[in-house]
N, C-alpha and C positions, 0 to 999 in steps of 0.2 A: 449722572450724568449730560453733560451736552449736546447737541446732534452734532458739531463738528468730531465729537470722540468718540461718537459712537458710531459715526460714517467710519470714520480711521478704523474701527474696531472689526467692521465689517472687511475689510480689508486685509485681516490677517487670515493664515492655510485657518483651514476646519481643524487640524489638531489642538492647535494656540488658542482656539476660541473655546474649544471644549475645556481645557485645562483654565481657563477662566472662569468659565460659570463654575467648576467643582470648587474654585477658591473662592468664590462667593458663598455654597451651599455651604464649605465644610464654614466660613464665618455665621451661617446663620444657623447651621445646626449646635454652633459652638453657645449660643446666643439661648439657644428653644429648649437646651436638654436640661432635662430636671437632674442630670448627673453629672454637675458640672465641675467634681474628681475627676471624674476619666475621660472628660470631652475640652475639658478647659485645655487649649492650644497650647498656652504656656506652662501648664503643668504635663503635657507629654515628651515623651524623650522616644530617638529613633536609633533604632541599632543596624546598622546595613554593611555588605561587604560578600565576598565569596569566598566559597567552598569548596579543595579539592582533594582530590587523593595525594597524602602523603610521600609516596611513593613514585609517583609517575606525575603529580603536577596536572593530570588531566581534571577537570572542571567535571563537579558530580551532579546530577537531575535529579530532582523529585526529593530531597535533603530535606528534614522533616527538624524547622526551628523552632521552639515553643517556652515561652515565660512559665517557669515554676510559680504555682501560687496565684498566678492571673490567667483566665483563661483567652488565652492567645498564641496564637499560632504563623506559621507562612510554610512554604516549601520554595525552596531555588528552582530559577527558572530553564531554560535550557543551554545557560551560560553559567551557573552557579550562582548567578546572584540571587540577594532575598534583603531585604528591607520588612524589621518589623518594627513598629510603634507601641508603647507599654506607659500607660499613667504614671509610672516611678521613676525615681533617677536611678534603681540601683534593682538589679533583679538575678537571680541565676537562670539561665539558660542550660536548655537540653539541645545536641545536635542528634541526631539518631538517624542512621540507615543503616539497611541491611547488608552484613557484610560488613561491616567497619566498626573498631569501637566507639561506644556513644560517649559524645563529650558531654560534662556537666561545669559548668564556670562560673563565676559569678562575675558581674561586672558593673561598674559605674558608667550610667550611661552621661553623667556631667564631667568623665573626663577622658571618655574610649567613646568614638559612635559610631570608625568606621574597623570593621576586623578581619580579619583573612583565619578560616579557618582551614585546618588541614589535618585531614581524619586518616588514620592508622587503619588498613587491611586487618581484618582478623585472619591468623594463619592457622592452619589447622597439620596434619602432620607433612604434606606436602605439598605446603604452597600453595597448592592448588585448588581451582573448583569453589571458588567465591560467588555468592551473591550476589550480582550489585543490577543496579538499575530501581530499586523502588524503597520509599521510605516507610517510613515505620509508623507513621500518620495512620490511625483506624480509618476504615473505609466508609465508618458511618459519620466524621464528620466533617467530610466533603461535601458541597453541595451538586458535583458532578456525578453523573449516572451515565450507562453507558460506555463507559473507560475501561480500559484495560491496559495494563503493563507486562510486557514480558521480559523476565529479566534472559540475557542476552548466554548469559552462563548456562542458562534449562535449557534456549533452543541445541546451544551445540552438544548439552549432555546426552538427547533424544537418539533413537535409533535413525541413523544416515542412510540416504539413500543414494547406494552407489560409492560409498562412503561420502557422501556431501551433508554437513547440516544445511538442512533448508527453512526460510525463514516466513516464506507461503506457508508450507505444507504443517506447520507448527502453529501459525494463525489459523490455517482451516479447523484445529480442535480446539478453538475457541467456541462459544454458545453465537448461534446467531450469523456464523461464517459457515460457508459450505464452497467444498472445489466442487468447478464444472463437471467434464468428464472425468474418467477415474485415472489419477495419476497427473494429472493436470497441475499446476499450481497459480489457477485463476483463482481468484477472491470474488465468493459472493455473498455480499452484507444485507439480510433482512429484506430477501426478494429483491433486490437489486440486479443490476448486471455489470459486467468488467467494467464497463466506461465509468459506472459511476462512483465510482473509488477513486477520491483524492491521495496519490500516494508521494509524498514530498521525501526526497533523500537533502538532508540538509539546507532547507527550505526551498528546491527544483522541484519540479513534479513531475516525474517520469510515467510516458503514455503508456509501453509496455513493457513490463518489467519482466522479462521472462525469457528462457534457454530454451533450445530445442524443442519449437516449436511447443511452447508450455508448459513443457515437462518439470523444469525445473523456474527458479526464480531467478531473477538479477543481481542478488545482495549476495554478497560477501562476508557472513557473518563475523569476523575475525577483524573485520575493520568499522565493526558499527559496535557504538556504545550503549544508545536506547531506540527503543522502540515502544511507540503509544499510539493504540488501535481505540479509536472514537467510534462507535456504530450508532448513537443518536445522543440527543444533547447536545448540538454542537457548539463548541464557544462561540463566538461572534468575529472573535478573528480566522474560521475557516470557513470557506466560501467555494464554489464554484462546482459543488457536486454533489449526488442527492442519498447517497448512501452510506458510506463511511469515511474518514481520515488516518491513514497512515504516517502519521510522522515519524519519520529514521533520522536520527541523529549520527555521525560519526566520527568515533575517535578523533580526538585533539591533537594525539602523538606525546609520546613520554618528554616531559620539561627535564628530567635528571639522568637520564642514561641512556644508551641504545639496546631496545632491545626487538626481538621479533618472533615469526611462528613459522614451520615449516609444514605443509601437511601432503602428503601424496596420499590419493585412493584409487580406487577403481576405474574411475571418468578422467579424474578432474584432481590437480595439483596447486597450491597457493601456496603464496610467499607476502610475508608481512612484516617490513620493517618499520619501527620509529623511533625517534629518540631527539634530543636538542641540537640543533641547528648553532643556538647560543644557549646555553645552560640556566633555565629557570627566566632565558627571554623567549624565544624563537624553537619552535618544534616541527616535526613533519611528521607526516604516517605513507607511506605506499604498500599499499597493497595488489595483488593484480593475480588471477583465476585462469587455468584456461584448461579445455579439456583433449587428449590426445589419442584417442582412439580411432582418429581421421588415420595416424600415423602408422597403426599394423593393419586396420581394415582396408586402406588402399592395397596393398600388396596382396593382401588376402584374395580379395575378390578380381585385381589382375590376372592371380596364378589358375582360380578358378574358373574364369570368363576370359577370355582373348579380345571380345571384342570392348571389354573397358578398356579404356584411357587414360579417365583420370575421376579419381572420387575426392572428396572432400567435404568433411561434415563434424565443425566442429563452434566452439565459442568461446572467446574470452570476455573476463572485465576484467578493469582496473580502476582505484582507487587512488587518489591523493589529496592530503589536505596538509595547508601550513597556517599554523597557531604564532600572530607576534604580539608579543605585549606590552606595546611603549608604556602607558603607567598602570598603575591601579586603576584609573578611571578610561582609559580606552584601550582595548585589541583588536586586532582585526585577522579575521578567519578566510583562505581560501581554499574553498572544493572545490574540487574535480570527479566527474565520472566519466567511463564510458565503455561499451560493452558493446561487443558485435559476436553475431549468428552469420555462419557461411553452410550454405549448402550448393557444393556443386558433382553434377556426373556427367561427363563423357564418354559417350557410346556409340562405336559402328553399327549401322543398322543393314553391316549385310551389303554385298556386292550386286549393283544393277547390271542387264543385258550389254550393256557397250561397255561394262570393264570399269568405268566409276565408283568411288565408294560414297556412299550416304552415311553421316555424321552425326547425331544429334546430341547440343551441347544445351544443359538447362543448369539455370544457376538461381538461386533464392537465397537474399541477405536483408536484414535490419537488422540498425542499430540504434543506439541511446547514447548521448551525449549530454552532458549535464555542464552548470560552471555556476560556481556564486562566491561573492567578494561579500563579508559583512563586517559591520563596525559597528561594535559597544560602546557605549559613551555612558557613563554615569554623569547624570547633572548635577545631583546631589543624592543627599540618602533618601530622600523619596521617589525620584523619579531617575529615570532609568530606559535607555533609547537603543536600540538595534538598525542601522540602516543595511536594506540587502538589494545589490543587482544580482539576477540568475538569467542564464540561460538556460533552455533546454530543445534539445531537437531528438524529433523522431523519424527516422524511414526505412523505407519495406521498397525491395528492388526484387520482381523477377526475369531473368531474361531468359527466351528460351531460341534458338537459335539450331537450323537446320543447314547443314551444309552437302554439296556435290561436288565432288572432284577428283583429278587423276583418269577424264574418259581419252578414249582415244582421240577424241575432236577433241580433245586442250578446253573442254568447258568446263568452268567451273561457276559454281551459283551458291549465292549465300538470302536466304530469310530468316529475319530476324524481328523478332517484337519484344521488346519493353516495357515494363511497366512499373512506376512506380507512384507512391503512393505516401503520404507523412504529414508531418507537424511542426513547425518553431515557433518555442516563442522568446521574447525578451522581456522581463518584469523589474521595476523599480518600487521599494515597497519598502517603509520606516514604520516601526514600531515601537512604544510606548507604555514603559509599566510604571504607573504613578501608585503610592499609597498614602493617600491624604492622614486618614484615621486608622485606627484599629481596626474596624469595624467594617473596612471598604481597602479593596484591592481592586486599582482602575486600571484595564488595557485599551490601548485604542491606536488606531493607526490606520495610514491608506494603502493603496496601490496602483500602478495603471503598468496594462498588460497591452504586447504587443502582438498578433495569431499570428502567421502566415500561415492558411491550410492548402494544402495540396491533395482534394479529393481524389485523386486518379489522374497520370497523364501517362501516354503512350507514344512509345517510337516504333512504328514500322517499317521497315529496311529491307528490300529488294536491291541483289544486285547479279548480274550476269558477264562471265570474264571483266571483275571490276569496273562495268558500269552501271552506276545508276539507275534501275528500272524504277524503282519507288524510296519516296523517304516523305514518309507524314509524321506527322508531331500534332495531338491531341491531348485536349485539356486543356487547365486553367488552374490558378491560385486564386485561392478567397482572403480577404486580408481582413481581419477585425480590430477593434481596439475593446479591452475591458476597463472600467475604474473598478475600484471597489474599496469602500470607508466604512469604519466597523469601531465600536465601542461597547465595553461591557465592564459591569460592577461588579466582583462578587462579595454581594453583602453580606454582612451576619448581623441578622433584625436583631434577635433576641439569644439567648444561650441554648434552646432550643432550636431556631427559624435561621435559618439561610438560605441566602438565593444568591443565582449566578443570571442576571439581567442585560439581555444588550440587544446590539441592534448590527447586522450587517448591510448596507445600501451598496449596491451594483449598478451597472450601466455596461451594455454591450453595442455597441455601434461597427455596424455592416454593412454592405449594400444600402448605401443609404437611408436605412433605421436603425433607430435608436430606441433598443430596447431599457427599460430599466425594471428595481426590484427591489422593496423594502422585506428584510428577511429578519422577521424580532425571535428571541433566543432567550431562552429562560426556561430555567431549573433549579428546583430548591429541595432544600429536606428539612422534615422536622423530624425533633427528638422524639420520640416513644419512650412508655417505660421499660424499661429493661436494657436500654442505651441501644434499642431497634431504630432504625434510621429510616421512614419514610422518604419516596424519592419521589418527584414527580415533574416530568420535563414536557415541552413544546419547541419546535426547530420547525421554522419555513427556509428551506433551501432554491435555490434555483442554478441551475447549469447549461451553460451557452453551447456547449458541444452535446456530440454524437458519437457514439462506436455503431457502423453498420456492418454487423456481422453477422454470421448464421450458426455458430457455436464458440465456445468457448478456447479452443485453439486458433494461433494468428496464422491466419493464412492470407494470400496477398488479396481476397477479398471483404478484410477488414480493412475498413475506413475508417479513420477520423472526418470527420465534418462537421463545418458549425453552424449553429441558429444563420436561419438567411432570413432574408426579407416574405421568402414564403413559409419556413420551416422554423416554427414558434419553439423558444427555450425550454426546457426541460424544467418543472417543479412540483418539490413535494410537500410536503405539513405530514409532521411523526409528533405522536402522542408518547409518551412513557409512564409506568408509573410503576414502581417497584420499592423492594426493601432489604437493605443490607446491615452488615454488621462483623465484626471481628469474633469468632467463637473460638472455643476452645482454647481459652486462657491465649487469646490473640494469636492464635497460634495457625489458624484459618481464615480467611476470608469468603465468607456467602452473600452471593447476592438474589435476589431472585426479580425479572424484568417482566412485564408485559408490552406490548406496544402494537400501535397502529398506525399504516400508513398510507398515505395517496400519493400517487404520481399524476403528471399529468404530460400529455404532449411529449408521449413515448414514440420512439418509432420502431418500425420492422418494416422490411421487405416486404411488398404485396404477395399475394398467393402466386408461386409461380415464376417471380421476379429474379434475378440477377445481375449482379452488376462486376462488372471487371474492369475494363476500358471506358471513360467517359469521354464525352465532346466537350465542343465548346462552350454548348448548351447547357452545363453540367446536369446532364441529364438523369442523376440518381434523385434528382426532388422528385421528379417524375414518377420512379418506381416505388417510394416508402409511402407507408400509411402510417399516421399519427392517434392515437388514444390513448387512455388511461390505464393504471395500475395501481392494484392496491397489496397491501402485503400486513400480516398481523400475527402475532404469537404470544410465547409465554416461551423466557429462557430461565433457566436455573444454572450458577456457577461456585462452585466452591474450590480454591484454590491455597495450599500451602507452600510458603516461599523459603521457610526456615527448616532447620535438623537434616538429619539423613535420611529424612524420606521428604522429598518435594515433586510438587506436578499439581495437576489439577483435575477435575469431573466438571463436564458441561453435559446439559441437556436441553435442547430445545424443541418444540412442537409451533410448527410455524405452517401459512397458508399466504401462497403470492398467487395472484390472476391478474390478465390481461383483458383489456378489451379493446380492441381495435375494429373500426367500422367496416372497412376493407378487408378483413380477415375474419374465417371462419363464422361468414353470413352476419359479423353484428355480434354474434354471442358472445358471452362472457367464456374465458378457457383457462387451466392454468397454462401461467409462464411454466416453460422447460426446466426450469430447477427448483419446481417445486415438490418437496419434498416433505414430508408431514411428521418425521420424526429423524431426530439427528442426535445420535448417544459417542460421546469421545472421554477414551480413559489416560492419562498420560500421568506416567510416575518417572524417578529418581532417586532411585536409592544407593545410597556407598555403604555396601559391604561391610567393607574393610578397609582400613588405609590401604587405596593404590588399586582398589576394587571397585569399578561404579558399574551399576545395573541400570537398565532404562527401559519402559516397554510403552508402546502406546495402541492402543485401540481405537479403532474407527467405524463407526455404524450411520447407514444413513439409509433410510426408507427408500424405494423405486420411486425413481422421475419418470416424470412421463412424457410420450412419444408419440409421434403424428404416421401411423400406419395405417394399409386397409384391413379391417378384418372382414369382410365379404368377397366372394367373386363372382360373377353370374356370367353364363354363356350370352358371347354374343352374336346381335342380330345376323339374320342372314344378309351375303354380300351384295349390292343393288344390282342390277343387272350390267349397267356401263360402270362398273368396277369387278369385274372378274377374276381381279388377282388378290382381292381382298378374301382371309378365309377363312371360311364359314363357322368355325371352331375356335375362331378369335375370344378369346376372356375379356371379362372387364372388371377391374378391384375398383371396388366403393370404399372410402374413407367419409366415417361417418363427421367428424369433427377434428379441430385442432389440439393434438396432443390426447389421443385419445385410449391411450391403453398406459399403463404401466407393466413392466416387465421382471424386473428382480431387486433388493434391496440389497446395496453393496457392502460390504465391511471386509475385516484386515485387521491382523495383529503383527504387530515390528517388534525385534525386539532389539537389544543390543546391550553389549560389555565393553567397560574400558578399564584394560591396564595402564597406571599411570607412575611411574615411577619417575622420584627425583634423584637426577647423579649429583655425585660430589663435587662438580665442577656446576652446579648450579642448575644446568637445564633441566627439562619436565619432558621426559618423553612419553610417548600415548601410544598404544595399540587399540584401535577399537574393531568390535566385531559385528558387523549386524546382518539381521535377517529381515527385509522386507518382504510381508505377505507370508507366514511364515507356514497356516495351515494351506498356502497354495488355491486361495479362496479364486473362484473362476470369476473375478469382475466384470462383465463383460462393454467392450466400450464402443462397438457397433449393433446395430443385428440388422437382419433381413428376411426375410420371407421364404419359406424352404419348399411350402407348398402348403395347398388346403383340401381341408377333410369337411365336405360337406360346405360350410360355409364360414368355417373357423380355418383361420390361419396356422400353420405351425412355423415358429419361427427360428431362427440360427442367428448365432455370434458369436463373436471374436473376443479373444481377452486378450489386452496390451501386454499386462504388466504380474506376471505368474510371481512363484516363490522368488525370488530374488536376493543370495549370501552377499556379504561386502566386507573389504578390510581395508582399513586406513592405518597410517602412520603420521604421526603431527610429533614436530620437536618444540618447544617453547626455548629461548634461547635470550 
């Protein structure tokens, strides 16, 4: 290549440069291979296309496509697209997917290279309860480890909490995943914190995916198609978080006919409708959910307490999506999500001596809004591209108003304090799937994100007889730009050895500081005798944002803040080693994984520091300290996805510690979510046609708390402080997270009665009991008294035994 040609090559975008390198690599590999029959490019044939549900036109994720007699296979991506290259002109292809009829078809690739498979759902007696979302590919065949796919139908079949199926409560039953406080939906993965989870809804990140102060997750499962959880061995295409990736895909909408589902429970109701705008061309889905307990709670409160003037407590969420098929090569998706929580209390605070009335008005609200526009384009039978534009916004607002009015002197005054925090993102991203040879499946792409952080702004306003006495605004915004570039190759090296090798490069520009990070990723699988797979992985991750939080419940003090010129990005390195295999005639997936993870530059409030209102100087940076974290453990997982009995059993043995110089005198202490043992048992059993039983048992050993355990007599008062009591007691705290109180465990049961009506509608009644044996899992603790130097503790439980009922109609 001449010098001028080389200069022109450097002007190409990075992903085109990467493509050119791979074409050169393919040619070299074909020339040097010792197996010319399978690797000569002229002898290779490629089959590509999309796979959809025959009844609805919905694209299917993770469908297994294998060429019989040839040790080659692949799976569909998140848009139902696949490409498979084989060293033969003709082959019998098997297309298999749990919940669908398997297809075996002979195809002459010289005559046909592009196909569209439409899989027919398996029908049982009631035309319901079809397990979807996972392929038939044995777990030992993949190089990926640390990944779990949860079928949506299984999540919906589990015992319901207040009549609601909850995605995050289902995720909390998986190995390596724990909940925060009892009853909350916080997801804590392998010793990480809630902010270390990358939660994607159709590619757009959600920053606070919870409702009702963390009790419910923000996802309406009736609008969701697929959920993948990555706990480690992160593919290079993911970045920006340390502990996990939760990749959620919405349904695209029925391309064939209008259908829907209506559900009403004790807490909330939801309605989902989907169907074609133009048959086989354009589809839509819209799904809404809202709680309504405030509608009856407010009249009851007003009747029992005349001082209550207003009470509101509710949440709602709305999902919407449009899918348009321009051609077999081009398809466009538009996704939207909005979820909002509101709490407001307005209470009279009694009369004042001059005849005036005091009124207290407190409001708390937060919302998430995401939007995504995606364009799929098939360049050739080996190259697929997805271009995405997304936006995500999270806002938190607290308003406190104290008013005095109606005095004889005609005095009216207001004292208002409003606090806001949040984060807004705008992202452009392009991803490529490139399959040059049977042994290689390459993914690559780039993204650019503009972040706007509002660590905290406050408005303080005082008025007197409509005259403004004080009007102050404090706080500021911080803007940052994040760039990402990645490439990964899923490489079948030999029949026994397979590896996924990738590199994620990122940069973050903030306050005149530019951080860069190279993050290598590798996971490998080696087949042992007996068809057992030995898997190993290493992943380095970088996170350019932090969540300042004191616990797992969303409060005004929980603030998203960026890495700044003073605060470094979080970083982690995770090693994992495990074994996996399909067992018992391929009915069960079994895996055992051990991991070791280190985390750097994690932040916490200094001892005694708290943060609600910021100043123009962003003083939150002065109230935190940075340090290191370490987590390691062993996880066992057994999952059954087919048959009358489905479910899983998981066990985790885990440690997680923190070391921060300005906390606990610099000594290492257990993290607040350090739980040594976690056991989960989940089952769904089809007793007979129309009756489905479900049960969930969870156990977590005691988590640590910081409490004084010793009390001393106070010193005698000094002569110049005669008002100080001589019997003052002093409490002594030995160290951070110094005690463990009690383990938490509970049993949930559910039964569903399903009936197929003559009209074709499916009616379901569900009866569930949360915490069947009324275990008092304490939500928080305090000291009742001391006996000698020993503290007697008392605590409160948040969620006792709670029965629920819900009604669902699918039409």
